[in-house]
C-alpha positions in Angstrom: -3.3 22.5 -8.2 -6.6 23.3 -10.0 -5.6 20.9 -13.0 -5.1 18.1 -10.5 -8.3 18.7 -8.7 -10.5 19.0 -11.7 -8.8 15.9 -13.1 -9.9 14.1 -9.9 -13.4 15.5 -10.1 -13.7 14.4 -13.8 -12.7 10.8 -13.2 -15.0 10.6 -10.2 -18.0 11.9 -12.1 -17.3 9.4 -14.9 -16.3 6.4 -12.7 -19.6 4.6 -13.2 -19.5 4.4 -16.9 -16.0 3.5 -16.8 -16.6 0.6 -14.5 -19.2 -0.6 -17.1 -16.3 -1.1 -19.6 -15.5 -4.5 -18.4 -14.6 -7.4 -20.7 -16.0 -10.1 -18.4 -19.8 -9.7 -17.9 -19.4 -10.0 -14.2 -20.3 -7.5 -11.4 -16.7 -6.6 -10.7 -16.0 -3.6 -13.0 -14.0 -1.2 -10.7 -11.5 0.4 -12.9 -13.2 3.8 -12.7 -13.8 3.6 -8.9 -10.1 2.6 -8.5 -8.6 5.5 -10.5 -11.1 8.0 -8.9 -10.1 6.8 -5.4 -6.4 7.0 -6.3 -6.8 10.6 -7.7 -8.8 11.6 -4.5 -5.9 10.4 -2.4 -3.6 12.6 -4.1 -5.9 15.6 -3.7 -6.3 14.9 -0.1 -2.5 14.7 0.3 -2.2 18.3 -1.4 -4.9 19.7 1.0 -2.9 18.6 4.1 0.2 20.5 3.0 0.8 24.3 3.4 2.8 26.7 1.3 2.9 24.7 -1.9 4.1 27.7 -4.1 6.0 25.8 -6.8 4.7 23.4 -9.5 7.5 20.9 -8.5 6.3 20.8 -4.8 2.8 20.4 -5.9 3.7 17.5 -8.3 5.8 15.9 -5.6 3.1 15.9 -2.9 0.5 14.8 -5.3 2.6 11.9 -6.5 3.0 10.9 -2.9 -0.7 10.9 -2.2 -1.2 8.8 -5.4 1.4 6.2 -4.5 -0.2 5.6 -0.9 -3.7 5.6 -2.3 -3.3 3.7 -5.4 -5.9 0.9 -6.0 -6.0 -1.8 -8.5 -3.7 -2.1 -11.3 -5.1 0.9 -13.1 -4.5 3.0 -9.9 -0.9 1.8 -9.5 -0.1 2.5 -13.2 -1.7 6.0 -12.7 0.4 6.6 -9.6 3.5 5.8 -11.6 2.5 7.9 -14.4 2.4 11.0 -11.9 5.5 9.8 -10.3 7.3 10.3 -13.5 5.6 13.5 -14.1 6.7 14.8 -10.6 10.2 13.7 -11.4 10.4 15.8 -14.5 8.9 18.8 -12.7 11.1 18.4 -9.6 13.0 21.8 -9.9 10.2 23.9 -11.7 8.7 26.8 -10.2 5.9 27.2 -12.9 4.5 25.2 -15.8 4.9 26.1 -19.5 3.9 24.2 -22.5 7.4 22.6 -23.3 7.9 21.5 -19.6 4.4 19.9 -19.5 4.9 18.0 -22.6 8.4 16.7 -21.4 6.6 15.7 -18.0 4.0 13.8 -19.7 6.7 11.9 -21.7 8.6 11.2 -18.5 5.4 10.0 -16.8 4.7 7.6 -19.7 8.3 6.1 -19.5 7.9 5.6 -15.8 4.5 3.9 -16.2 5.8 1.6 -18.8 8.8 0.5 -16.7 6.4 -0.2 -13.6 4.6 -3.0 -15.7 6.4 -6.3 -16.0 5.0 -7.1 -19.4 3.3 -4.0 -20.9 0.2 -4.7 -23.0 -0.7 -2.5 -26.0 -4.3 -1.4 -26.1 -4.4 -0.2 -22.4 -4.0 2.9 -20.4 -0.3 2.6 -21.4 -0.9 3.1 -25.1 -3.2 6.0 -24.4 -0.7 7.8 -22.1 2.0 7.3 -24.7 0.1 8.7 -27.5 -1.1 11.6 -25.3 2.7 12.4 -24.5 3.8 12.1 -28.1 1.1 14.6 -29.3 2.0 17.0 -26.5 5.8 16.9 -27.2 5.1 17.5 -31.1 2.6 20.3 -30.4 5.0 22.0 -27.9 7.6 22.3 -30.5 5.2 24.7 -32.4 3.6 26.7 -29.6 4.1 28.0 -26.1 0.5 27.9 -25.4 -0.2 25.4 -22.5 -3.8 25.0 -23.4 -3.0 24.0 -26.9 -0.5 21.4 -26.0 -2.9 19.9 -23.4 -5.7 19.9 -26.1 -3.4 18.1 -28.4 -2.7 15.5 -25.7 -6.3 15.0 -25.0 -7.2 14.7 -28.7 -4.5 12.1 -29.3 -5.5 10.3 -26.1 -9.2 10.0 -27.4 -8.0 8.7 -30.8 -5.8 6.0 -29.0 -8.7 5.1 -26.8 -10.9 4.5 -29.7 -8.2 2.3 -31.4 -7.7 0.0 -28.2 -10.1 -2.7 -29.6 -7.8 -3.1 -32.6 -4.9 -3.7 -30.5 -6.6 -6.1 -27.9 -9.0 -8.7 -29.5 -10.9 -9.2 -26.2 -11.9 -5.6 -26.2 -13.3 -6.0 -29.8 -15.0 -9.1 -29.0 -16.8 -7.5 -26.0 -17.5 -4.4 -27.9 -15.7 -2.0 -25.4 -12.7 0.3 -25.2 -10.1 0.0 -22.6 -11.5 1.1 -19.1 -8.0 2.3 -17.9 -7.5 4.4 -21.0 -11.0 5.8 -20.7 -10.1 6.9 -17.2 -7.0 8.7 -18.3 -9.0 10.5 -20.9 -11.5 11.6 -18.2 -8.6 12.9 -16.1 -7.1 14.9 -19.0 -10.6 16.4 -19.7 -10.7 17.6 -16.2 -7.3 19.2 -16.4 -8.0 20.9 -19.6 -11.2 22.3 -18.2 -9.2 23.8 -15.3 -6.7 25.5 -17.7 -9.6 27.0 -19.6 -11.2 28.2 -16.4 -14.2 25.9 -16.7 -15.5 24.3 -13.5 -17.4 21.1 -13.6 -19.9 20.0 -11.1 -18.4 18.4 -8.0 -19.4 14.7 -7.7 -20.0 12.7 -4.7 -16.8 10.8 -3.6 -17.0 7.0 -2.8 -16.3 5.6 0.6 -13.3 3.7 1.7 -13.1 0.1 2.7 -12.5 -1.2 6.3 -9.7 -3.1 7.7 -10.0 -6.0 10.0 -7.1 -7.8 11.8 -6.6 -11.3 13.4 -3.2 -12.7 14.6 -1.9 -16.0 13.9 0.0 -18.5 16.0 3.7 -18.8 15.3 5.5 -22.0 15.6 8.6 -21.9 17.9 12.0 -23.3 16.4 15.0 -24.0 18.5 17.5 -21.3 19.1 20.4 -23.4 17.9 18.7 -23.9 14.5 19.2 -20.2 13.5 21.8 -20.2 10.9 22.3 -16.5 10.5 22.1 -14.6 13.9 22.1 -11.0 13.3 19.1 -9.1 11.8 20.8 -6.3 10.0 19.1 -3.4 8.4 20.4 -0.2 7.1 19.7 2.6 4.6 22.4 4.1 2.3 22.2 7.6 0.7 23.8 6.7 -2.8 26.9 8.7 -3.8 26.3 7.8 -7.5 22.8 6.5 -7.9 23.0 6.4 -11.7 26.0 3.9 -11.5 24.5 1.7 -8.8 23.9 -1.9 -9.9 21.2 -3.3 -7.5 21.3 -6.8 -8.9 24.9 -7.1 -8.5 24.5 -5.8 -4.9 21.9 -8.3 -4.0 24.0 -11.1 -5.5 27.0 -10.0 -3.3 24.9 -9.9 -0.1 23.6 -13.4 -0.8 27.1 -14.8 -0.3 26.7 -14.0 3.5 23.2 -14.2 4.5 19.5 -14.9 3.8 16.1 -13.1 4.1 17.7 -10.6 1.9 15.7 -7.5 0.9 17.3 -4.6 -1.0 15.2 -2.0 -2.7 16.0 1.6 -3.8 14.6 4.7 -5.1 16.3 7.6 -6.9 18.4 8.4 -3.9 18.3 5.8 -1.2 19.1 2.2 -0.8 17.3 0.1 1.8 18.8 -3.3 2.9 17.6 -6.1 5.1 19.7 -9.2 5.7 20.2 -12.1 8.1 23.8 -12.7 8.5 26.8 -13.7 10.6 28.7 -10.7 9.5 26.7 -7.5 10.2 29.9 -5.3 10.2 30.8 -6.5 6.7 27.3 -5.9 5.3 27.6 -2.2 6.6 31.0 -1.9 5.0 29.5 -3.2 1.5 26.8 -0.5 1.9 29.1 2.2 3.0 31.2 1.6 -0.2 28.2 3.1 -2.1 27.4 6.0 0.0 26.6 7.3 3.5 24.9 5.2 6.0 22.0 7.2 7.3 20.2 4.6 9.4 21.4 1.3 11.1 19.6 -1.4 13.1 21.3 -4.8 14.2 19.6 -7.2 16.4 20.8 -10.6 17.8 18.2 -13.0 16.9 19.6 -15.9 19.0 19.4 -13.8 22.3 15.9 -12.5 21.3 14.6 -16.1 20.5 16.1 -17.7 23.5 14.4 -15.1 25.7 11.2 -15.6 23.7 11.3 -19.4 24.3 12.1 -19.0 28.1 9.3 -16.6 28.6 6.5 -18.1 26.5 3.9 -20.5 27.8 3.8 -24.3 26.9 0.2 -24.9 25.9 0.5 -26.2 22.3 -2.0 -24.8 19.9 -2.5 -24.7 16.0 0.6 -25.5 14.1 2.4 -26.7 17.1 2.8 -23.2 18.4 3.4 -21.9 22.0 -0.1 -20.8 22.7 -2.4 -20.0 25.5 -5.7 -21.9 26.3 -7.6 -19.9 23.6 -5.0 -21.2 20.9 -3.5 -17.7 20.6 0.2 -17.1 20.5 1.2 -16.0 24.1 3.4 -13.2 22.7 0.7 -12.0 20.3 -2.3 -12.0 22.5 -4.5 -8.8 22.4 -2.8 -7.7 19.1 0.8 -7.7 20.5 2.5 -9.5 17.7 6.1 -7.8 18.2 8.0 -11.1 18.5 6.5 -12.6 15.4 9.3 -13.5 12.9 7.1 -13.6 9.7 3.6 -12.1 9.6 1.1 -12.9 6.8 -1.4 -10.5 5.3 -4.2 -12.0 3.3 -6.9 -10.1 1.4 -10.5 -11.6 1.5 -13.9 -10.5 1.5 -16.6 -12.4 3.3 -16.9 -13.4 7.1 -16.5 -17.1 6.2 -13.5 -16.5 4.1 -11.8 -14.1 6.8 -12.2 -17.2 9.1 -10.8 -19.5 6.8 -7.6 -17.5 6.2 -7.3 -16.9 10.0 -7.7 -20.5 10.8 -5.1 -21.3 8.2 -2.6 -19.1 9.7 -3.0 -15.5 8.5 -1.8 -12.8 10.8 -4.0 -10.0 9.4 -7.0 -10.5 7.1 -7.6 -7.3 5.0 -11.1 -6.9 3.9 -11.0 -6.6 0.1 -11.3 -8.5 -3.3 -13.4 -8.1 -6.2 -15.1 -4.6 -6.5 -13.2 -3.4 -3.3 -9.5 -3.5 -4.1 -7.5 -2.2 -1.1 -5.1 0.8 -1.6 -1.3 0.6 -1.3 -1.7 2.4 2.1 -4.4 -0.1 3.2 -1.8 -2.9 2.6 0.9 -1.1 4.3 -1.2 -0.4 7.3 -2.1 -4.3 7.4 1.7 -5.1 7.1 2.4 -2.8 10.1 -0.5 -4.5 12.0 1.3 -7.8 11.8 3.8 -6.2 14.3 6.2 -8.9 12.7 9.9 -8.6 11.7 9.0 -9.7 8.1 5.9 -10.1 6.2 4.2 -12.0 3.4 1.3 -10.5 1.4 -1.2 -12.7 -0.3 -3.3 -10.4 -2.6 -5.6 -13.2 -3.9 -6.7 -11.2 -6.8 -4.8 -10.2 -9.9 -6.0 -6.7 -9.6 -4.5 -6.2 -6.1 -0.9 -7.5 -6.9 0.6 -4.3 -8.2 -0.6 -2.2 -5.2 0.7 -5.1 -2.8 4.1 -4.8 -4.5 4.2 -1.0 -4.0 3.3 -1.4 -0.3 6.1 -4.0 -0.1 8.6 -1.6 -1.5 7.8 1.1 1.1 7.1 -1.1 4.0 9.5 -0.7 7.0 10.1 -4.5 7.3 11.2 -6.9 4.6 8.1 -7.8 2.7 7.5 -10.2 -0.2 4.4 -10.5 -2.3 3.3 -14.1 -3.2 1.2 -13.3 -6.4 -1.8 -15.2 -5.7 -4.6 -14.4 -8.1 -7.6 -16.2 -6.5 -8.8 -17.2 -3.2 -8.2 -20.9 -3.6 -4.5 -20.1 -4.8 -4.2 -18.0 -1.6 -5.5 -20.6 0.8 -3.2 -23.3 -0.8 -0.2 -21.0 -0.5 -0.9 -20.3 3.1 -1.3 -24.0 3.9 2.3 -24.5 2.7 3.9 -21.8 5.0 6.6 -23.0 7.1 7.3 -21.0 10.2 10.8 -22.5 10.6 11.8 -21.5 7.0 13.1 -18.0 6.2 11.2 -15.3 4.2 12.7 -16.2 0.8 12.3 -20.0 1.1 8.5 -19.6 2.3 7.8 -17.2 -0.8 9.1 -19.8 -3.1 7.2 -22.6 -1.3 4.0 -20.7 -1.2 4.4 -19.6 -4.9 4.7 -23.2 -6.0 1.7 -24.3 -4.0 -0.4 -21.5 -5.4 0.6 -22.6 -8.9 -0.5 -26.2 -8.2 -4.1 -25.5 -7.3 -6.8 -25.2 -10.0 -9.2 -22.4 -9.5 -12.8 -21.9 -10.5 -15.6 -19.4 -9.9 -19.3 -19.1 -10.5 -21.1 -15.8 -10.8 -23.9 -14.2 -12.7 -23.5 -12.2 -15.9 -24.7 -8.5 -15.8 -24.9 -8.0 -19.5 -25.0 -9.7 -22.9 -21.6 -10.3 -24.5 -19.4 -12.8 -26.2 -16.1 -13.7 -24.5 -13.6 -16.2 -26.0 -16.3 -17.4 -28.5 -18.9 -17.9 -25.7 -22.1 -16.1 -26.1 -23.4 -15.0 -22.6 -26.9 -13.5 -21.8 -27.6 -11.1 -19.0 -28.7 -13.1 -15.9 -27.0 -16.3 -17.0 -24.7 -18.0 -14.5 -21.1 -18.3 -15.9 -18.5 -20.8 -14.9 -14.9 -19.4 -15.0 -11.8 -21.7 -15.0 -8.5 -19.9 -14.6 -9.8 -16.7 -16.0 -11.8 -18.2 -18.9 -15.4 -18.6 -19.2 -15.9 -22.3 -19.9 -19.7 -22.6 -19.4 -22.9 -20.8 -18.7 -26.4 -21.6 -17.9 -29.6 -20.1 -16.6 -29.5 -22.4 -13.5 -26.6 -22.0 -10.9 -26.4 -25.5 -9.9 -26.0 -26.8 -13.4 -23.4 -24.1 -14.1 -21.4 -25.3 -11.1 -21.8 -28.9 -12.1 -20.6 -28.2 -15.7 -17.6 -26.3 -14.3 -16.5 -29.1 -12.0 -16.7 -31.5 -14.9 -14.3 -29.5 -16.8 -12.0 -28.9 -13.8 -11.7 -32.3 -12.3 -9.5 -35.1 -13.8 -8.5 -38.6 -12.6 -5.3 -37.5 -10.9 -7.0 -35.1 -8.6 -7.5 -35.9 -5.0 -9.2 -32.9 -3.1 -12.0 -30.5 -4.2 -12.9 -27.6 -2.1 -16.2 -25.8 -2.4 -16.6 -22.5 -0.9 -20.0 -21.0 -1.2 -21.0 -17.5 -1.1 -23.5 -15.2 0.5 -26.3 -16.0 -2.1 -26.0 -19.8 -1.6 -27.3 -21.8 1.3 -25.6 -25.0 2.7 -28.1 -27.5 1.4 -27.4 -26.3 -2.3 -23.6 -26.5 -1.7 -24.0 -30.0 -0.2 -26.0 -31.1 -3.3 -23.2 -29.9 -5.5 -20.6 -31.8 -3.4 -22.6 -35.0 -3.9 -22.5 -34.5 -7.6 -18.7 -34.1 -7.4 -18.4 -37.5 -5.6 -20.2 -39.2 -8.3 -17.5 -38.0 -10.8 -14.9 -39.8 -8.7 -15.7 -41.8 -5.5 -12.2 -41.4 -4.3 -12.3 -37.6 -4.3 -12.3 -35.9 -0.9 -14.8 -33.0 -1.1 -14.7 -30.3 1.4 -17.6 -27.7 1.8 -17.0 -24.3 3.4 -19.2 -21.4 4.0 -17.2 -18.4 2.7 -19.9 -15.8 2.7 -18.3 -13.9 -0.2 -20.1 -11.5 -2.4 -19.9 -11.4 -6.2 -18.9 -15.3 -6.7 -21.5 -17.7 -5.7 -18.9 -20.5 -5.8 -15.2 -20.5 -5.4 -13.8 -23.8 -6.2 -10.2 -25.4 -5.6 -9.1 -28.6 -7.2 -5.9 -30.3 -6.3 
């Protein structure tokens, strides 16, 4: 336990310098903070438990805390690393050199599997080389300190080599920030083994959660194709032989809104079907049914329609005079079929997502990535039967997926990587479509929009061949810096010149907290000069970090 606590203290103490290891010169470096908050979540979980006398118990509790507290991609990968370590230590009472080395190896393998397309020159590379060195050293010694020293030395060597593996790191003149965070954690763990006690740093504050509820369009009862919402959990008899993909394919013959996920022991299933009994039989063929829930959606829907008020609000929904869903007023969204969680920062953006139909708007984005638990809580706040999450930032997607996996209701993540993509996805939501169809529609809509941002450089650097000076305004088009200028207005105009073409019809300009309406309107006028047929919409987003968020469709 001391190793984990001091690993947490070490990454927290170094989080500021790790944040600065950012390829893009924008004020959003948050890797160190994300990893520190993730580790702190694990430590807090340990301190809530009593009688943790065995290493396996400690590791399991810590991994659970990391899973729920994971923030950003680096935090999620870190949580998966410790998940694998906990699995390897599951039955261990104590910790010796060989066991620790094998656990590091298991953790690395689990972390690699968690990433769809692993990239070398990242935290994964650093973890792998550390584990290899530990395993090699454990063959020659039983000294736990020596094995951990070998792991740390290899991690540092791998970290220094990351620019050779990732050209962007080399061009920016930095090492990988996630790998640097892992080295910091190993340093703290080694200090604990040696009996050294580093200074306890101040911990960072957590973000807040705000929620709003969306109106839900009412469909006709007779339009419900599959009438029984069927959920069950199976304790698998032979987990090692269970084929999840084949099981999902079999379910798809008799229903929709299918969600089937599993861990090492349990299978969780949700399906809308006309044959709930047959679905239970399919599950029972693979193990013991431990939880069952079946609801007649036609009966529920008919009652809802009969009881609801008839004043039509936004999206043609059954609403009261305030435009809120009658069943969802005052936060009671229990009859909502599909709830939508959107992540956004700034009062204006929160209002935009609310008006577009988001059920819950979770405060977060650049520099303030919500944790897995934050997203899970937001899903629960929808009080819906199913949910869709719009992360609206590439660094939030992995945490959103972890939340979806452990959510009590079927949840899908539409992998929106920007605010414009998130809004475009939300506008395409169809309350009469099922969960999977909406996910596909919203994903397609997000991919059609072109996204741009304007922000200010916080340091001198060169990215993709573009030399940037500290204080310059930079224009980013689909994650690539395409222009920079000392003047914000000129930067925004240059960016729009590169984004807009003859086929485009709509430009949406969302200005941030550092920009006034007059400046934004002047930018809109310059856009209209590019093409007089363009429709230009200007919105006050109030967002931090980015002076402008621009969508072109």
